[in-house]
KOLPA-358943 format. One record per residue: x, y, z of N, C-alpha, C in turn; residue in one letter. Coordinates in steps of 0.02 Angstrom, whole numbers, plus 32768, in hexadecimal, padded with zeros to 4 digits. Example, Ala and Ser with C-alpha at 12.3 -4.5 7.8 and 13.67 -1.06 7.14 Angstrom:
% KOLPA-358943
82947EE4818682677F1F818682947F5B8186A;82827F90816282AC7FCB816582858002818AS;
END
This chain:
% KOLPA-358943
1F989899BF781FBF9866BF861FD69859BFC9M;1FD69832BFEA1FF19834C03020379833C029A;2046983FC0692086985AC07E20BB983CC08AM;20FD9833C088212997EEC0BC213B9809C0FFD;211497DDC125210E97C5C16F214797E4C19BW;217B97C1C17821B997C6C1A321D89801C18BN;21B39840C16621CE9873C16521BA98B9C198A;21769885C1B5214698B6C1E1215B98C3C228A;218C98ABC24B21A798C3C28721BD9910C28BP;21C19927C26821D69982C25B21AD99A8C268T;217E997CC239212D999BC227210A99A6C264G;2114997EC28820DC996EC2C920FC9984C2F8L;21359980C302216499A3C326214199ECC31CA;21579A0BC2E021499A61C2EA21039A70C2DFT;20D29A37C2E3207D9A30C2E9207C9A4AC325A;20A39A29C35620949A23C3AB20AB9A5FC3DBL;20E39A71C39C20FE9AB9C3CB20D09AE9C3ADG;20AD9AE1C36A20869B21C36B203D9B1AC394I;20279AE1C3A120019ADCC3B21FF09AEDC3F9G;20259AEEC426203A9AFCC476203E9B3EC47AL;206B9B5AC44C20779BAEC43D20389BC9C441L;201D9BB6C41B1FD79BF7C40D1F929BDCC42CI;1FA29B9FC44F1F709B8DC48F1F779BB7C4C8G;1FC99BB0C4D01FD79BD4C5041FCA9C1EC524A;1FC59C36C4DA1FB59C72C4DA1F749C9CC4E3V;1F3E9C5EC4C71EF59C63C4CD1EE19C65C516R;1F069C27C5211EF39C20C5721F119C3BC5ABE;1F459C6CC59B1F649CA8C5D11F229CE7C5BDR;1F359CF2C5921EED9D26C5871EA09D0EC58BQ;1E889CE9C58B1E4E9CCDC5A31E3A9CA2C5E6H;1E789C9DC60E1E6C9C7DC64D1E239C73C658A;1E089CABC6701DC49CAAC6901D879C8AC65FE;1D9D9C76C6211D4B9C62C60B1D5A9C28C5F0R;1D269C0AC6001D0F9BC1C60D1D0B9BA4C5D4I;1D339B62C5B51D199B45C5721D3E9B71C54DG;1D799B8FC5571D939BACC5221DD59B75C50DM;1DC99B82C4BE1E049B4AC4B01E5C9B72C49FA;1E6B9B36C4E71EBB9B53C5001EDE9B1BC4CEG;1F1A9B12C50F1F529B04C4FF1F489AB0C4D0V;1F329A91C5081F0C9A4AC4DC1EF19A4BC4A2R;1EC49A70C4961E909A71C4691EB79A93C442T;1ED99AB9C4251EFF9AD6C3F81F489AACC3E2H;1F549A85C41D1F969A4EC4051F5F9A12C3EFT;1F2E9A0EC3F61F1799DAC3BF1EF899E3C387L;1EFC9A1CC3851EE09A43C3551F139A30C30AL;1F379A5EC32D1F729A58C2F81F9E9A01C2EDA;1FAA99EAC31F1FA8999DC30A1F7A997FC2EFL;1F359994C2ED1F09996AC2CA1F109991C266A;1F1099CFC26F1F3199DBC2221F5699C0C209G;1FA699B2C22A1FE4998FC21C1FD49949C1FAA;1FAC9921C2361F9198E1C2101F6198E7C1D6L;1F3E9913C1E21F0F9909C19A1F2F991CC163A;1F58994BC15D1F7D996DC1161FB99921C103A;1FB698FAC13A1FD798C6C11D1FC49892C101G;1F7B988DC1101F619859C0E61F269874C0BBF;1F4098BEC0A41F2398CEC0601EEB9909C05AG;1ED89933C0321EAF996DC0291E6B9959C04FT;1E589940C02E1E069912C0461E00990AC08FA;1E3798F4C0B21E3998ECC0FB1E35993CC125T;1E6E9958C0F81E7199A4C1241E3999C4C119L;1E1B99BDC0D61DDD99F6C0E01DBB99D7C10AL;1D949991C1161D819980C1371D6F999CC18BV;1DBC998EC1981DDB999EC1DE1DCA99E3C1E4T;1DCC9A23C1B91DD09A59C1B31D7B9A5DC1C4L;1D489A4CC1861D0D9A4DC1A71CEB9A3DC1F0L;1D0999FBC1FA1CFA99EBC2461D1E9A29C27EA;1D409A56C27B1D659A76C2A51D329ABCC298V;1D159AC1C2641CF59ADAC2361CC69AF6C275A;1C9B9AC8C2811C609AA5C28D1C6F9AB7C2E4L;1C9F9A95C2E01CAE9A99C3331CA39AE6C345L;1CC99B1AC3271CE49B59C3271C909B64C325G;1C559B57C2F51C269B83C2FB1BF19B6AC33DL;1BEE9B33C35C1BE69B3AC3901BF39B51C3D1A;1C259B44C3D81C559B90C3E81C469BB3C401S;1C399BCAC3CC1C229C21C3CC1BF19C33C3CDY;1BBD9BFCC3C11B739BF1C3D51B639C07C422R;1B829BDEC43C1B839BD5C4951BA49C0DC4B5I;1BC79C3AC4971C139C6BC4B81BF29CACC4A3S;1BC19CB8C4721BB99CF7C44A1BB29D2CC46BR;1B7D9D24C4A41B6B9D55C4C81B939D6EC4EDE;1BD39D4BC50A1BF79D66C53A1C419D85C516R;1C529D6BC4DC1C869D60C4C11C859D6EC479D;1C4D9D99C4371C3F9D9BC4181C609DADC3DBP;1CB99D93C3EA1CDA9D9EC3B01CE79D5DC391G;1D1A9D51C3661D1E9D1CC3451D719D13C32BL;1D829D13C3701DE59D1CC3701DE49CDEC375T;1DBD9CAEC3AC1DDA9C75C3D71DBA9C48C382G;1D979C4BC36B1D739C13C3501DA99C24C2FDE;1DAB9C52C2E21DEB9C5CC2A61E2E9C41C2C6V;1E2B9C4BC3031E6E9C38C32B1E839BE9C317A;1E409BBAC3201E4E9B75C3211E4B9B53C2D5M;1E1C9B7EC2A91E2E9B65C2751E789B80C24CL;1E979BA3C2551EF19BB5C25D1F319B83C26CV;1F109B76C2B51F3C9B43C2CF1F3C9B10C2A5T;1F099AF3C2791EEF9AB6C2591F1C9AC9C22DV;1F119AE3C1FC1F3F9AF7C1C31F859B0BC1BCL;1F929B39C2021FDC9B31C20C1FD59AD8C218L;1FD39AACC2391FE09A76C24A1FF29A43C210G;1FB29A61C1C81FCA9A4EC1951FF59A58C174A;20109A99C16F20549AB6C15C208D9A8BC16AL;20909A80C1A620B99A67C1C720E09A38C1A6A;20B69A16C19820DD99CBC16B20ED99E4C12EQ;20E49A24C11020F99A25C0CF21339A5EC0D0Q;21249A9FC0F521609AC5C0EF21699AC9C14EA;21989A9DC187217B9AB8C1C021AB9AFBC1D4H;21CB9B08C1B221E59B47C1CA21C49B8EC1BDA;21949B8EC196216D9BB5C18021449BB9C1B0L;212E9B6DC1B320EC9B6FC1D921009B8DC21DA;213A9B5DC23F214E9B95C27F21519BE3C296A;21669BFDC25421629C40C252212D9C60C242A;20F49C3FC22E20B99C5EC21C20989C51C273L;20989C1DC27E20849C0AC2C8209E9C39C30DG;20D79C5DC31520EC9C8CC31720D09CC2C324V;20C99CC8C2E7209B9D19C2D8204F9D09C2EBV;203D9CC9C2E81FDC9CDFC2FA1FFD9CDCC34BV;20279CBEC35020169CC9C3A0202E9D08C3AEA;20549D34C39320699D70C3AC20109DB2C3A8I;1FFC9DA2C3681FCE9DC7C3571F819DA6C384L;1F899D77C3A91F519D6DC3DB1F759D7EC41BL;1FAE9D91C4281FBA9DA7C46F1FB89DECC47EW;1FB89E06C4421FBB9E54C4231F6E9E73C410A;1F469E56C43B1EF49E67C41D1EFB9EA7C452K;1F1C9EB6C4771F139F02C4B01F339F2DC479A;1F7B9F21C47B1FA29F67C4591F7A9F7AC40CP;1F7B9F41C3EB1F559F41C3B01F119F74C3AFL;1EED9F56C3EA1EA89F8DC3DD1EB79FBAC3E2R;1EE79FC5C41E1EFEA024C4311F0EA04CC3F9R;1F2EA01DC3C01F5BA03AC3871F23A04BC364L;1EE5A01EC33F1EBFA026C31A1E96A03CC32ES;1E87A076C37A1E4DA08CC38B1E64A0CFC394R;1E8BA0D2C3BF1EAEA10CC3E61EF0A129C3C0D;1F19A0FEC3B91F63A12CC39F1F5CA140C34CL;1F3EA111C32D1F28A134C2DF1EF6A146C2C9I;1F00A191C2A41EC3A1A4C2A61EB3A195C275S;1E74A1B2C2511E53A1B3C2121E73A1B7C1C5E;1E96A202C1E01ED7A21CC1A51F04A1EAC19AT;1F17A1C9C1D01F5EA19BC1CA1F3FA164C1AFE;1F01A14DC1C01EEDA108C1981EF9A111C165M;1EC9A13BC13A1EBFA14BC1011F0AA15AC0D9Q;1F3CA184C0E71F7AA186C0D81F96A13FC0DCD;1F93A0FCC1111F8FA0C9C0F71F96A0A0C0D1G;1F44A098C0C71F2DA084C0A01F37A09DC043L;1F46A0DCC03F1F4CA104C00D1F9EA0E0BFEDV;1FD3A0BAC02B2023A0B8C0262009A079C00FL;1FDCA037C02E1FD59FFDC0171FBB9FF5BFCBA;1F99A012BFC11F87A018BF791FA8A01FBF5EA;1FD6A061BF541FFEA066BF27204DA03EBF20A;2059A01FBF5420949FE7BF4620589F9EBF37A;20259F99BF4620169F42BF4B1FF89F38BF29L;1FD69F69BEF01FA69F74BEDB1FB19F9BBE8BV;1FC99FE7BEA41FD89FF4BE5A20219FCEBE2FV;20429FE7BE78207C9FD6BE4320879FA0BE10L;20869F49BE3120869F14BE0B20609F15BDD9P;20379F3FBDC320099F4BBD90203C9F6DBD56L;20529F9DBD63207A9FBEBD3E20BE9F93BD02L;20B39FA2BCE520F99F8FBCA8212C9F96BCA5P;21639F6ABCB621B49F83BCB921C69F93BC65D;21A19F91BC3221CD9FA3BBF321B6A005BBF4E;21ECA00FBBD921D5A06BBBCB21ACA076BB8CP;217DA0AFBBA62143A0A4BB8F212FA0F4BB49V;2174A105BB512180A143BB2721AAA10FBADED;21C1A14FBAAB21C9A130BA6D221AA142BA7CP;2232A15DBAB32276A16ABABE229EA127BAFBW;2268A117BB1A227BA0D2BB4A22A6A0F9BB71G;226FA136BB962293A161BBDA2255A148BBFFV;2219A144BBFF21F8A152BC3A21D9A118BC36L;21F1A0F1BC7D21E2A0B6BC9121BBA0BFBCDAQ;2166A0ADBCBD2134A0ACBCF42143A08ABD2FL;2155A05BBD432163A021BD7B218AA05BBDA8S;21D7A071BD7E21FBA093BDA121E9A0DABDCFM;21CBA104BD9621B7A13CBDB5216EA132BDDCL;2157A103BDFA211EA0E4BE272148A0D5BE55W;2182A0A2BE6421AAA0A1BE9321C9A0D9BECDR;21C5A10ABE9B21F6A144BEA921B2A169BECCI;2171A179BEBC2131A183BEDB211CA159BF16V;212FA11EBF22212AA105BF51215DA10BBF86V;2192A10EBF6B21CCA128BF9D21BFA150BFCFL;21A9A195BF9A21ACA1C6BFC7216DA1BFC003I;214DA1A9BFE020FAA19DC0132115A16CC05DM;2137A12EC04D214BA106C077218AA138C0ABA;21B4A15EC08C21DDA184C0CA21B4A1ADC0EAV;2182A1DBC0C42158A1FFC0DF2136A1E8C113G;210CA1AFC10D20F3A192C1502119A173C183M;215EA14CC170218EA146C19A21A8A191C1C4L;21A9A1B3C19E21BBA1FBC1D22185A210C1F4G;2139A20BC1F22114A221C2052118A1D8C24DH;2111A1B8C23E210AA17DC27C213CA183C2AFV;2167A1ABC28F21ADA1A9C2C8219AA1F3C2F4A;2195A223C2C1217BA257C2E7214FA254C320G;2113A228C2FF20D9A231C34520EDA1E6C378R;2126A1D9C371213CA1AAC3B42169A1DEC3CAA;2186A20EC3C221C0A22BC3CF21A2A272C3FEV;216CA28CC3E12132A2BEC414215EA2F6C416G;214DA319C4392157A35DC46321B0A356C47AT;21C8A31BC47F220BA31EC4A0224CA331C471R;2246A338C41E2273A359C3FA225FA371C3DAR;2219A389C3B92207A3CDC3AE2243A3DDC375G;2254A426C35E2269A41DC327228CA405C2EDL;22CBA3EFC32922EBA3BDC2E822D6A395C2CFP;2298A383C2DF2277A32AC2CC223FA34BC28CV;2218A382C29E2204A399C274221EA3A7C237A;226EA3E5C2402283A3D1C208229BA3A6C1E3G;22A3A378C1F622D3A339C1DB22A3A309C1ABF;226BA30BC1C1222BA2E9C1B32212A314C184F;2211A356C17B21EFA381C14E221FA37EC112S;2261A374C10F2287A370C0D12276A33EC0A6G;2246A2F0C0BA223BA2D9C0922208A2D8C069F;21D6A319C07A21A4A331C05621C7A357C013A;21DBA385C0452206A3CCC011222BA3FBC043S;2274A3D7C03B22A9A405C05522AAA45EC04DS;229CA45DC006228EA49ABFF2224EA4D8C024T;2229A4A8C01C21F3A4D4C048220AA4DCC07AA;223DA4A8C0A92241A4AAC0F8226FA4DDC0EEA;229FA4F2C0D222D0A522C0D9229AA55BC0EAV;226FA568C0B02240A5B0C0A02229A5B4C0ECV;2203A56FC10621E3A567C14A2212A584C166S;2231A55EC188225BA57BC1AD2285A5B7C1CDF;228DA5E2C1902291A619C186227FA64FC19CG;2246A632C182220FA660C1992208A670C1DEQ;21FAA61EC1F32203A631C246223CA643C262R;2279A63DC25822AFA65EC26822BEA6A6C278G;2299A6C0C22B2294A706C2342253A741C25ER;2224A702C25A21F3A70EC286220BA71DC2CDK;2236A6EBC2F62248A6DFC33A22A0A6C5C32CH;22B0A711C33222F1A6EFC32B231CA6DFC34BP;2306A6DDC3922327A6ACC3C52343A646C3A8A;2301A649C38E22E1A600C3542326A5F0C32EM;235BA62DC3192372A637C2C72392A5F1C2C5Q;23DAA5F6C2F823F0A5B3C2EB23C7A562C302R;2395A55DC326236BA51FC30F2345A51EC2C7P;233CA560C2B522FDA542C2762349A53AC234A;2374A562C24A23CBA547C21823BCA4FDC215A;23BEA4C9C25523D6A494C26F23A8A470C248A;2380A484C24A232FA468C2392336A45EC1E4A;2330A485C1C92332A49FC1882379A474C16BA;23B4A474C19223E7A433C16823E8A3F0C188L;23ACA3EFC1B02398A3ACC1C0236AA39FC188L;2343A3B4C16A2310A3B0C13F2344A38CC0FAA;236FA3C7C0EF23AAA3B4C0BE23C6A378C0C0N;23D4A362C0F423E3A314C0F923BFA2F2C0EDL;237BA2E9C1102349A2BBC0DC2346A2B8C09BA;2341A2F2C0882333A2F2C0462371A2D4C01DS;23B4A2D8C04223DCA2B6C02423DEA27AC02CL;23B9A24EC04E23B2A208C05C2386A1F3C024L;2348A22EC028231FA210BFE32327A1FFBFA6L;2375A22CBF9E2398A23ABF4E23B6A1FCBF4AL;23D7A1EFBF832408A1B7BF8923C6A164BF72V;2395A178BF8C2362A130BF8E2351A14EBF43A;2341A187BF20231FA180BEE2236EA175BEA9V;2386A17FBEB323CDA167BE6D23D4A127BE88V;23D4A0FEBEBC23D9A0B4BECD23A6A09FBEA3G;2365A0BBBEB6231EA097BEA2232BA092BE40T;234CA0D5BE1A2360A0BCBDE3238CA0BABDB4V;23D5A0B4BDEB240CA08EBDD62436A07ABE26S;242CA02FBE442450A026BE662489A022BE72P;24B8A010BE3624F0A028BE2F250EA074BE44A;24E4A09DBE31250FA0DCBE2D2503A0EBBE80L;24BFA0D1BE9F24C4A0D6BEE724FBA0BFBF15A;251DA081BF092546A069BF272599A081BF09L;2596A0B2BED325D1A0D3BEC325CEA109BED7A;259FA12FBEE2259FA17FBF0B258FA172BF71A;2596A13BBF7C258BA124BFC325B9A146BFDFA;25E5A160BFF42624A18AC00A261BA1CABFF4W;2612A1D6BFBC25FAA232BFBB25BAA243BFE0P;257BA225BFDA2556A22DBFF22551A21FC035M;257CA200C05C2595A1F3C0A725A9A236C0BDA;25E8A255C09B25FBA28BC0B625DAA2B0C0B3A;25A2A2B7C07D2571A300C06B254BA2F3C0ABA;252CA2BCC0C224FDA2C0C0F22524A2CCC13BA;2563A2B9C13D2582A2CAC1792596A30AC187A;259CA327C13A259EA37FC147256CA39AC171G;252DA38CC15024F2A39CC15524E7A39BC1ABL;24F2A35BC1AF24CFA335C1F22510A372C230L;2553A36DC2332581A39EC24E256EA3EEC265L;254EA404C2192537A456C2302503A45FC24AV;24CEA422C2452489A421C2632493A428C2C0A;24D7A3E7C2C124D2A3D3C31424E2A40BC32EA;2511A42BC30A2541A467C32A24F6A491C349T;24D9A49AC31024B3A4D9C3232479A4C0C354G;2464A48FC34F2441A471C38D2462A474C3D3L;249AA45BC3CA24C5A461C40B24C3A4A0C430L;24D7A4D2C40124CFA51DC41924A0A538C41DR;2467A510C41423FDA547C42723F8A528C459S;23D9A54CC48723A8A540C4C82364A539C4B4T;2355A54FC4662300A545C45322FDA4E7C462E;22B7A4F1C4722296A4ABC4842282A493C42FT;225DA4CBC3FC223BA4C7C3CF21F3A4A4C3DAG;21DCA499C399218DA486C3A52164A43EC3ABD;2144A44BC3CA212FA408C3DE211DA3DEC38EP;2114A392C39920F6A381C36220E8A350C383Q;20C8A305C35B2096A2FAC356205AA2E9C357G;2055A306C31B1FFAA31FC2FE1FD7A2E7C2E5D;1FABA2CBC2F51F7BA285C2EF1F64A2A1C294S;1F43A2E3C29E1F2FA2F5C26D1F4FA316C218S;1F98A30AC2371FBEA322C1FF1FBAA2CDC1BFA;1FD2A2FEC1961FCDA2C2C161201AA2A3C173R;2020A26BC157205DA244C141208DA251C109A;205AA24BC0E0207DA273C096203EA27CC076F;2064A2A9C035202CA2BCC00B2035A292BFD9H;1FFFA28ABFAE1FFDA257BF7C1FFEA28ABF32L;1FF4A2C6BF2E1FF9A2F0BF04204CA2FFBEFFT;2073A303BF4920ADA32EBF3420D7A2D6BF24H;20E4A2B3BF2B20F5A26CBF1220E7A25ABEDAA;20A3A273BEB620AEA26FBE6C20BAA2A3BE3FM;20BAA2E6BE5A20E1A315BE282124A306BE3AL;2151A2E9BE6D2195A2EFBE5821A3A2C2BE38I;2182A282BE33217EA24DBE04216CA27BBDADA;213DA291BDB32138A2AEBD762177A2F6BD5FL;218FA302BD9A21C4A332BD7D2202A306BD58L;2212A2C6BDA12236A29CBD6D2232A27FBD33I;220AA27EBD1321F1A26BBCD321FDA28BBCA8A;21E9A2D7BCAB2200A30EBC83223EA316BC82L;2267A324BCBC22B0A335BCB122CAA2ECBC93V;22A4A2B3BC9D22BFA282BC7322C6A28BBC3DM;2299A287BC182273A2BDBBBA22A0A2E8BBB6L;22A1A31BBBE722E8A357BBC02320A344BBC8L;233DA316BBFC236DA2FCBBEF2393A2D1BBB5S;2353A2A5BBAA2364A286BB62235EA2A7BB29E;2349A2E2BB1F232AA312BADE238FA341BAE7V;23A7A351BB1323E0A365BB272404A342BB13L;240CA2FEBB172437A2C4BB192444A2B8BAC5L;240EA2C1BAAD2409A2A4BA622413A2FBBA3ER;242BA32BBA632433A364BA38246CA37DBA57L;248DA370BA8024C0A393BA9724FAA348BABEF;24E4A30EBAB52511A2F3BAEB24F6A2E8BB21G;2536A2C5BB4B2527A2BABBA72530A2F9BBBDE;255AA325BBA12562A369BBC8251EA393BBCCA;24F7A38DBB8724B4A3A7BB86247AA397BBC3G;2488A33DBBC52461A329BBFA2469A341BC38A;24A9A323BC4624A9A33DBCA024B8A38CBCAAM;24B4A3B2BC6924A4A406BC822454A412BC92L;2436A3D5BC5823FBA3EEBC6F23D3A3DCBCC2G;23FDA3A0BCCF23FBA387BD122403A3B2BD3BA;243EA3C7BD332453A408BD742416A442BD72A;2407A45FBD3523E7A49BBD50239EA483BD4FI;2383A42FBD472350A433BD642356A42EBDC5A;238CA40FBDDC2392A40EBE1B239FA446BE2EA;237CA489BE18236CA4CFBE46233EA4C5BE5AL;2313A4A5BE3522D6A495BE5222C3A450BE6CA;22D4A417BE4B22C5A3E2BE8022F7A3A7BE74E;2319A3A1BE912353A373BEAD2337A324BE8EL;2311A318BEAF2308A2CCBEA22308A2BABE50H;22E3A2E6BE2D22D8A2E7BDE92305A2EDBDBDA;2335A30DBDE92379A316BDB8239FA2E5BDD1A;23A0A2CCBE0D23CFA28FBE2623ABA242BDEFG;2366A23BBDEB2356A207BDC82376A1F2BD84A;237CA239BD5C238EA259BD2023D5A232BD2AT;23F7A25EBD45244AA243BD352454A1DBBD3AI;2420A1CABD7A242EA194BD84240AA166BD48A;23E9A170BD3023D1A151BCE223FFA15FBCBBR;2425A1A0BCB4245CA194BC732493A163BC9CL;24B9A15BBCC924D3A11DBCE424B7A0DDBCF2A;2486A0D8BCE22464A095BCDC2457A092BC84S;2468A0A7BC69246BA0A6BC1324ACA0A8BC09L;24DDA0B7BC31250DA0BDBC15252AA0FDBBF5G;24FEA140BBEB2513A15FBBC2253BA18FBBEFE;2550A192BC272588A1B6BC4225A2A164BC77I;25D1A17FBC912608A134BCD82604A165BCF2S;261AA127BD102617A137BD5F261CA15DBD89P;265DA17EBD762688A1BFBD8A2651A1EBBD6DV;2647A1F1BD352629A239BD3125E3A23CBD3EE;25C8A20BBD4C2587A211BD812595A233BDCEA;25BDA209BDDE25D4A223BE3325D8A26DBE29R;2602A287BDFA2622A2C9BDF725C8A2EDBDE3W;259CA2C4BDBA2564A2DDBDAC2534A2FABDE7A;2538A2BCBE1E250FA2C1BE552527A304BE7DL;2572A308BE802580A330BEAD2570A387BE86V;256EA37FBE3B2553A3C0BE292509A3D8BE34A;24D7A394BE3E2491A3ABBE4124A3A3ADBE8EL;24D1A3AABEB624CFA3D5BF0024D3A411BF14L;2513A41DBED8252AA46DBEEB24E7A48DBEC4A;24C1A480BE9C2487A491BE79244BA4B4BEA9S;2446A47EBEC62419A48FBF092422A4A3BF34T;2482A4B5BF4A248EA4C6BF782474A518BF70T;2480A53DBF3D2498A57BBF0E244BA588BF27L;2417A561BF1023C0A57EBEF623B8A586BF37A;23C7A554BF7A23A1A542BFB123CAA58DBFE6K;2405A58ABFE12425A5BFC004240EA5FBBFF2T;23F7A618BFB623D8A649BFA72397A650BFD2L;237BA617BFBC2323A626BFEF2337A635C020L;236FA610C05B2385A622C076238DA664C09FA;23A9A68BC07623BEA6C5C09A2385A6EFC089F;2356A6F0C0562312A70CC04822DFA6F4C07CT;22E3A6BEC08322A3A6AFC0AD22C3A6BEC0FCS;22EDA6B9C11322F8A6C0C15E2333A6EBC178G;2347A71BC1552378A740C15123D9A723C159G;23EDA75FC15B2434A73FC167244EA716C190A;2435A71FC1BA2454A6E2C1F4243AA69AC1E1G;2401A6A0C1E223E6A654C1C02410A645C17AY;240FA674C1522433A64CC1032471A647C113G;2499A67DC13D24D8A65EC14E24EBA607C16BW;24B3A602C18924B7A5D0C1B42492A58BC186R;2483A581C172245BA567C148248FA55CC0FDV;24B0A593C0DB24C8A58AC0B62518A55CC0D1G;2529A579C0FC2579A548C10F2564A512C121F;2530A4DFC12A2520A4B6C12A251BA49AC0E5G;2504A4AEC0B824F5A499C0812518A489C051L;254BA4CCC0582599A4D2C03A25C7A48CC046V;25B9A494C0A225F0A45BC09825D0A40FC08EL;25A2A3FDC083257FA3CFC0802589A3BDC024M;258AA3F9BFF825AEA3E8BFB225EEA3D4BFB4T;2610A410BFE52666A409BFE8267CA3C5C002V;2660A39EC02E2662A36CC039265CA323C017A;263AA334BFF62616A300BFB52649A2F9BF7DA;2658A33DBF742699A34CBF3026D1A33BBF52A;26E7A34FBF802726A33CBF992730A2DFBF8FV;26F7A2CDBF9F26F9A272BFC526E7A25DBF7AT;26C9A273BF5926DCA26DBF032722A255BEE7T;2739A2A7BEF6277FA2ADBED327BBA278BEEAA;27ADA257BF3E27DAA240BF3E27C6A1E0BF6AF;2774A1DEBF54276CA18CBF52276FA17DBF16T;2776A12EBF01274BA113BEC62727A0E3BEE8T;26F1A0B9BE8F26B5A0AABEA526C0A05BBEAAY;
END
């Protein structure tokens, strides 16, 4: 069906702008190449696409075929000195964007800008893919993309167990969340390089395992006594990352609880950050270098293990709920927090989302989880790093819990 030509000027103007933009980028990047499609060619191609779309699908297909034949002829002439296909593909994309401008001019304009950026960023993108990203990082990126874009949409939203507890899509979202946070942390660490050292290592290791970070930095501080203060600060930053991940996990299961607990969690984070910053300011140690491209951005097995623990804790909580009521379920979560904070947090969030516990009870339950993990990690800090390290880490963790408790007591949701 032919379009209303009275409404065509907006689409034609958008197509004109798209062609000028893409053509200008192509011409500036290949000014030395004779016969290359530049500003005039791409502008005409975009206008041809817009006009062809106005005459109907058959005309647009004929136009695309004609441009494809022209691109093939151009490639046969230039392939010896320029074997790439970017220019020929850009011609077809310009026609399609011109056609799209007649139906959705805002979307076409946005895509035109994206295409222009991609064409302009040839050298940076080549350096990124060939030099900056390692083979390991590429593999991790593909795994993350597959988990988020392939596996997650296939999982059902309905519970798969007789008790209505285990929702596969929710559990896998947590897996994707953990991997995505690990990837973000790895990229940030690579970008920072050696200039930040131990604090960066501490913070981003907390997204993987704050418990392991406490032990690891404690052993480092025991081996090098001069590093006890920055090692303790790094361990507290790891727990800050773990706290942020807890908020994200709770928000995945129960957005309402995450909102209700925003102020207590913010106060807990501020307590950790205050003690960590004090330790770093009083230290002259520069820390260890970062930016290892061979390191894994995340461990899929670790993310899946956390999801499995969350599922097990949810099932245990459901059993305790049926046997002893809500008090039993929260006690089970508090015990689980000794080993895995995020699994316990997901359990509390689930109870809150189902209405088994009130928002006030859920907020205090999260404080109880922080108290439980504080106890466990403080003991680990004394065991792994000695008294000096243990007191510093323990003080930061206790301040985290006290800040959350005081804020919970004096704020409403």
